[in-house]
N, C-alpha and C positions, 0 to 999 in steps of 0.2 A: 749787568746788575750785581749787586752785593747782597747776599743773605747774611744778616748779622745775628740770627738766632735760629739754630737748627740742632737737632739731637741726632747727629750723623755718625759720631764716633762709635765703633763697634763694641758692644758688650759692657758698657760702663753705666748705663742708666735704663730708663724705659723707652729709649730710642732704638736705633739699629741694633739688631741682635748679634750680628756677625759681620765679617768683612764683606761678604757677598752682598748683604743687604745695604751696607754703606755705599758700595760702588754703584749699586742699582739706584739708590737715592741720588747720588752724584750725577748719574747719567740723566735722570729726570730733571735735575736742577740745570744741567747744561742745556738741555733741550728747551727749557723755559727761558733761557737767556742769562742765567746766572753764571758769572765767571769767577767770583771770589766768594768764599764761604768762611765766616767766622764761626767756628764750632763752639757750642755753648752747652756742654753737658751739665746736668743738675749738680749743684753744690748745696746740699741740704741735709737734714737729719737722716734721710733714707739713703740718698746717693751722695756720698762724700767723695766726689771726683776731684782729687787735688791737682794742683798745677803740674806736678811732675808726671802724673798719669796723662793729663791732657797733652803735654808736649810729646810724650812717647807715642801716644796713639795718633796724634797728628802726623808725626813722621812716618809711622807705619801705614796709615791710610794714604798719605801723599805719595809714598813710594809705589803703592799699588795702583793709584790713579794714573801716575806717570807711566807705569808699565803697560797699562791698558789703553793709554792714549786719551784719557778723559781730561779735557782742558780746564780743570778747576784748580784754583790756588786756595789752599787751606790756611787759616790763621787761628791762633789759640784764643780761648775764652772760657767762660763759665757763666751759668745762670745761678746767681747766688740768692737763695731765699733768706729773708730776714726772719729766721725762726724765732729769735729774740735777741736782745742787745748783747747778752753774754755770749751767745753763739757767734755773733758777728765780731765782737771784740776779740775773742780768742783766735779766730782764724785770720782776722786783720793783722793781729800781732805776729802770728806765725807765718804770714804771707802764704797761706794755704791755697788760695784760689787764684785763678788766672784772670787777668784783665783782658779787655777786648783788643785783638790785633797786636801788632808788633810794638807800636809806641807805648801801649799800656796806660793810656790816659783816660780810658773809659771803663766803667764797670756795669755790666748788666745785672740788675737785681729784680727780684719779684717779692711781692707781699705774700703772706700766708693766704690760703683760700678761705680760711674761717673768719678772719677779722683783720682789720688794719692795725699795724704795729704803731702805737703812739710814739715810739722812740725813733721812727723813721726820720723826722726832720733833723734830729741831733746827729744821726748817722750820716745823713746827706751833707750836713754842714761840715762834718769831719772830712768827708771825701773832697768836698769843694776846697777846703783849706789845704788839702794835699794836692791841689790842681788836678783832681780826677773828676770827670763828668759822670754822674750816675745816670744810667739809662733804665727807665722803669719798663719792664716787660708787661705787655698786654693789659694795661689798666682797664680797657673796655670790657674785659672778661670778669672783673671783680665787682660783685654786687654792691659792695659798700661804697665804691666810687660812683657807681651809677645812681645809688640812692642819695648820696651826699657828696657832690664833687668838690666841696670846699677843701678837704685835706689834699686832694690832688692839685688844686689850684695853688695851695701853699707850697707844695713841693716844686711846682713849676717856678714860683717866685724865687725859690732857693737855688734854681739852676738845674733842676732835673730835666732830662730829655725823656720824651715818651717814645715807646716802640709799640705800634699797633700791628696786630697780626693780619696777614692777608686772609686767612680763614674767616676771621671775624667780619671783614668787609664784604665777603661774598656770601655770608650767611651760614657758614658751616659751624659756627659756635653759638648759634641761636639768634633770634630776632633782637633780643635786648642788647647783646654785644655788638651786633651789626649796627643798630641804631645809634648806640653811644660812640662807637668807633667812627662812624660817619659824621656825627656831631662834632667830635674832636677835630676832624679834618676841616670841616666848615668853619670852625672857630679859630683855625690856625694854630692848634695846639698839638700837632703831630710832628715829631722831629725825625723819626725813622720808621720804616716798615720792615717786616721780616716774615718768614714763613712759620717758624716754630714747628717745622716738620719733624715727625718722629719715625715714620716708616713709609711703606709703599702705598698705604691707604691715606694716611695723613701726610701727604707728600708735598714737596716743594712746589709752590704755586705763586711765586712773587709777582709774576707778570699780571695776574688777575688782580692782585691787590693794588699794583701800580696803576692799572687802568681805572679802578674805582677812584683812587686818589686824584688822578689827573682829571677825571670827569667832574669831581667836586671842587678841586682847588685850581685847576688850570695847568697848562704845560710849563709856565714859568715857575710855579711853585714846585712842580715835580722836579724840574732841573735843580732847584735849590735843595730839595730833599736828597736827591742822588749825590749832589756835591758834598753835602753834609755827611752822608754815609761813607763816601769814598775817603774822607778824612780819618775814618776809624782804622782803616787797614794801611 
């Protein structure tokens, strides 16, 4: 399996605090069946983890995983928050953030927790025009999408992929997120799954999310989901 959203790089955001915790998270991920990890440290107004830091930290952690015999392959990425259009424009122009995986054809982004950014469709269209697929992190956890799914449907029409978190599907993010995440699966609106793991408590648990997905959508749709995710790395 591939985990395409995890805060495993040491000491860069609110995820793994140090190299020891990063390795411990990787061991949990391996035991869960994960073999590839796309690292996605926060890129936002609080944690500005730029692409050069990502690549350096990936190399550092991969070296340690190899040394300890943990069979995980790491790939670069970021979770870019749409703080506002000016924030995105500046860092898009500077090429500050990392795209997902080696091909660099996907960008993981998230909305603010306070409200939906009305400029999102314009930003999405700019990415699509550049042959980049925007992947929206954990839409099921945002109250504004649950209360009014219409903006989310519009983003899907523009070519956005969704990424639902395993924690949501098993109930760890609350009943509302669980219900909406499962509804998205049943409606055929989930393109990828991920853990969004941050530490040894909020840990990698992709197999549990995949089991829920398969129970709701069936094994054929799970195979399509996994094939889609494998294209990212």
